[in-house]
N, C-alpha and C positions, 0 to 999 in steps of 0.2 A: 523169443524175440518180440519186440514191440512193433506195432504197425503205425504208430504215431510219427508224424514228420513235422519239422519246423519250417514255417514260411514267414518271411519278413517282407514288409512292404518296401524296404530300402535295400538296394544291392550292396553286397559286401565290398569293402574298400580294396580288397585284393583283386576282386573280379573287375571292378571299374575304378582304375586309379585316377588321381587328380590330373587335370589337364596341365600342360606346361605353362608356366608363367615367367615372364621376363623379369630380370633382376630389378629393373626400374618399377615395374608394377608391384613386386613384392615390397620394395622400399616404400612406395606410396601407401600400400595397405597396412604394413606392419611397423614401419619406421626403421630407425637406425638399429644396426646389430649391436647388442650390448654384451659385455663379457658376463660369464656365468658367476664369477666371483668378483665382488667389489674390491677395488684396490685398498691396500692397508694404509695406515696413517702416514708412514714415511713415503710410500709411493705417491700419495696425494700431495704431501708436503714438497717433495722434490720433483714432482711432475713425471715420474717414471711411468712407462707404458708397459 
């Protein structure tokens, strides 16, 4: 077995989760929620959502 150990200067994300942020703060920081797929030609042409 090895006696080496790993140390990081930054805590792991699982150990220290992100603080809660309000939806309005997320909107201000990241902007509008966008769909993952861009609408196709006919969806854009006829305004389907």
